[in-house]
Residue frames as a rotation matrix with the C-alpha (Angstrom) as fourth column:
UNK 1
-0.867 0.498 0.026 6.26
0.162 0.233 0.959 8.52
0.471 0.835 -0.282 7.39
UNK 2
-0.735 0.671 -0.091 2.79
-0.137 -0.279 -0.951 9.87
-0.664 -0.687 0.297 8.09
UNK 3
-0.113 0.813 0.571 -0.70
0.782 0.427 -0.454 9.52
-0.613 0.396 -0.684 6.69
UNK 4
0.578 0.353 -0.736 -0.38
-0.009 -0.899 -0.438 13.04
-0.816 0.260 -0.516 5.26
UNK 5
-0.519 -0.836 -0.181 2.34
-0.265 -0.045 0.963 12.04
-0.813 0.548 -0.198 2.78
UNK 6
0.398 0.599 -0.695 1.21
-0.857 -0.026 -0.514 11.91
-0.326 0.800 0.503 -0.83
UNK 7
0.472 -0.208 0.857 1.53
0.120 0.978 0.172 8.36
-0.873 0.022 0.487 -2.23
UNK 8
0.240 -0.466 -0.851 4.03
-0.941 -0.329 -0.085 7.79
-0.240 0.821 -0.518 -5.02
UNK 9
0.713 0.082 0.697 3.71
-0.038 0.996 -0.079 4.28
-0.701 0.030 0.713 -6.43
UNK 10
0.028 -0.835 -0.549 6.85
-0.855 -0.305 0.420 3.18
-0.518 0.458 -0.723 -8.26
UNK 11
-0.943 -0.326 -0.064 6.02
-0.314 0.811 0.493 -0.33
-0.109 0.485 -0.868 -9.46
UNK 12
-0.488 0.809 -0.327 2.97
-0.266 0.218 0.939 -2.28
0.831 0.545 0.109 -10.70
UNK 13
-0.310 0.354 -0.883 2.27
0.807 0.589 -0.047 -3.70
0.503 -0.727 -0.468 -7.23
UNK 14
-0.736 -0.029 -0.676 2.29
0.494 -0.705 -0.508 -0.24
-0.463 -0.708 0.533 -5.65
UNK 15
-0.884 0.437 -0.167 0.16
-0.439 -0.650 0.620 1.19
0.162 0.621 0.766 -8.45
UNK 16
-0.345 0.792 -0.503 -2.48
0.176 0.581 0.795 -1.53
0.922 0.186 -0.340 -7.93
UNK 17
-0.359 0.178 -0.916 -2.55
0.932 0.130 -0.339 -0.91
0.058 -0.975 -0.213 -4.15
UNK 18
-0.888 -0.001 -0.461 -2.89
0.084 -0.984 -0.158 2.84
-0.453 -0.179 0.873 -4.71
UNK 19
-0.750 0.645 -0.148 -5.71
-0.312 -0.148 0.939 2.28
0.584 0.750 0.312 -7.23
UNK 20
-0.193 0.684 -0.704 -7.67
0.674 0.614 0.412 0.24
0.713 -0.395 -0.579 -4.67
UNK 21
-0.539 -0.045 -0.841 -7.15
0.762 -0.452 -0.464 2.91
-0.360 -0.891 0.278 -2.01
UNK 22
-0.942 0.199 -0.271 -8.46
-0.281 -0.909 0.309 5.57
-0.185 0.367 0.912 -4.39
UNK 23
-0.508 0.797 -0.325 -11.45
-0.004 0.375 0.927 3.37
0.861 0.473 -0.188 -5.27
UNK 24
-0.232 0.395 -0.889 -12.23
0.928 0.363 -0.081 2.94
0.291 -0.844 -0.451 -1.56
UNK 25
-0.794 -0.086 -0.602 -11.98
0.329 -0.893 -0.306 6.69
-0.511 -0.441 0.737 -1.03
UNK 26
-0.848 0.505 -0.160 -14.39
-0.426 -0.469 0.774 7.30
0.316 0.724 0.613 -3.94
UNK 27
-0.319 0.748 -0.582 -16.82
0.425 0.662 0.618 4.68
0.847 -0.050 -0.529 -2.58
UNK 28
-0.450 0.115 -0.886 -16.76
0.869 -0.171 -0.463 6.47
-0.205 -0.978 -0.023 0.77
UNK 29
-0.891 0.053 -0.450 -17.43
-0.079 -0.996 0.039 9.85
-0.446 0.070 0.892 -0.81
UNK 30
-0.716 0.621 -0.320 -20.22
-0.481 -0.106 0.870 8.56
0.507 0.777 0.374 -3.08
UNK 31
0.062 0.781 -0.622 -21.91
-0.058 0.625 0.779 5.92
0.996 -0.012 0.084 -0.93
UNK 32
0.398 0.052 0.916 -20.67
-0.860 -0.326 0.393 6.44
0.319 -0.944 -0.085 2.63
UNK 33
0.823 -0.142 -0.550 -18.86
0.159 0.987 -0.016 3.08
0.545 -0.074 0.835 2.57
UNK 34
0.605 -0.647 0.464 -16.38
-0.777 -0.350 0.524 2.87
-0.177 -0.677 -0.714 5.44
UNK 35
0.808 -0.426 -0.408 -13.20
0.167 0.829 -0.534 0.85
0.565 0.363 0.741 5.01
UNK 36
0.721 -0.683 0.115 -9.89
-0.302 -0.161 0.940 0.18
-0.624 -0.712 -0.322 6.71
UNK 37
0.728 -0.599 -0.334 -6.60
-0.284 0.180 -0.942 0.13
0.624 0.780 -0.039 4.84
UNK 38
0.885 -0.429 0.180 -4.08
0.018 0.417 0.909 -2.11
-0.465 -0.801 0.377 6.56
UNK 39
0.621 -0.774 -0.122 -0.40
-0.381 -0.163 -0.910 -1.37
0.685 0.612 -0.396 5.93
UNK 40
0.917 -0.288 -0.274 1.74
0.396 0.594 0.700 -3.84
-0.039 -0.751 0.659 7.84
UNK 41
0.582 -0.808 -0.088 5.19
-0.732 -0.568 0.377 -2.77
-0.355 -0.155 -0.922 8.97
UNK 42
0.661 -0.340 0.670 7.20
0.426 0.904 0.038 -4.83
-0.618 0.260 0.742 6.54
UNK 43
0.436 -0.562 -0.703 10.35
-0.807 -0.590 -0.029 -4.29
-0.398 0.580 -0.711 4.56
UNK 44
0.992 -0.083 -0.092 12.26
0.015 0.814 -0.580 -6.45
0.124 0.574 0.809 2.10
UNK 45
0.366 -0.916 0.165 15.78
-0.665 -0.134 0.735 -7.72
-0.651 -0.379 -0.658 2.63
UNK 46
0.651 -0.249 -0.717 18.08
-0.557 0.486 -0.674 -9.34
0.516 0.838 0.178 0.08
UNK 47
0.832 -0.361 0.422 19.84
-0.121 0.624 0.772 -12.41
-0.542 -0.693 0.476 1.42
UNK 48
-0.101 -0.981 -0.165 23.39
-0.592 -0.074 0.802 -13.44
-0.799 0.179 -0.574 0.50
UNK 49
-0.534 -0.089 0.841 22.05
0.406 0.845 0.347 -16.14
-0.741 0.527 -0.416 -1.84
UNK 50
-0.996 0.080 0.048 20.21
0.000 -0.517 0.856 -13.54
0.093 0.852 0.515 -3.94
UNK 51
-0.289 0.948 -0.132 16.71
0.796 0.315 0.516 -14.31
0.531 0.044 -0.846 -2.64
UNK 52
-0.670 0.177 0.721 14.50
-0.356 -0.929 -0.102 -11.55
0.651 -0.325 0.686 -1.30
UNK 53
-0.446 0.513 -0.734 12.64
0.779 0.626 -0.036 -12.16
0.441 -0.588 -0.678 1.96
UNK 54
0.240 0.620 0.747 10.01
-0.049 -0.761 0.647 -10.19
0.970 -0.192 -0.152 3.83
UNK 55
-0.758 -0.473 -0.450 10.87
0.464 0.094 -0.881 -9.04
0.459 -0.876 0.148 7.33
UNK 56
0.354 0.925 0.137 8.04
0.412 -0.285 0.865 -8.34
0.840 -0.250 -0.482 9.81
């Protein structure tokens, strides 16, 4: 996975994150606003009891 990959949001959470990233990009282009997008290394794991937990 690299920064050059085109984003492809597949759920409402991903769509909202992508929308914010595009808003930040537009703010940079229009007003010179610098920002940092933090994407932690996290994945989700389903436990035996059916609960989903985040793994860092």
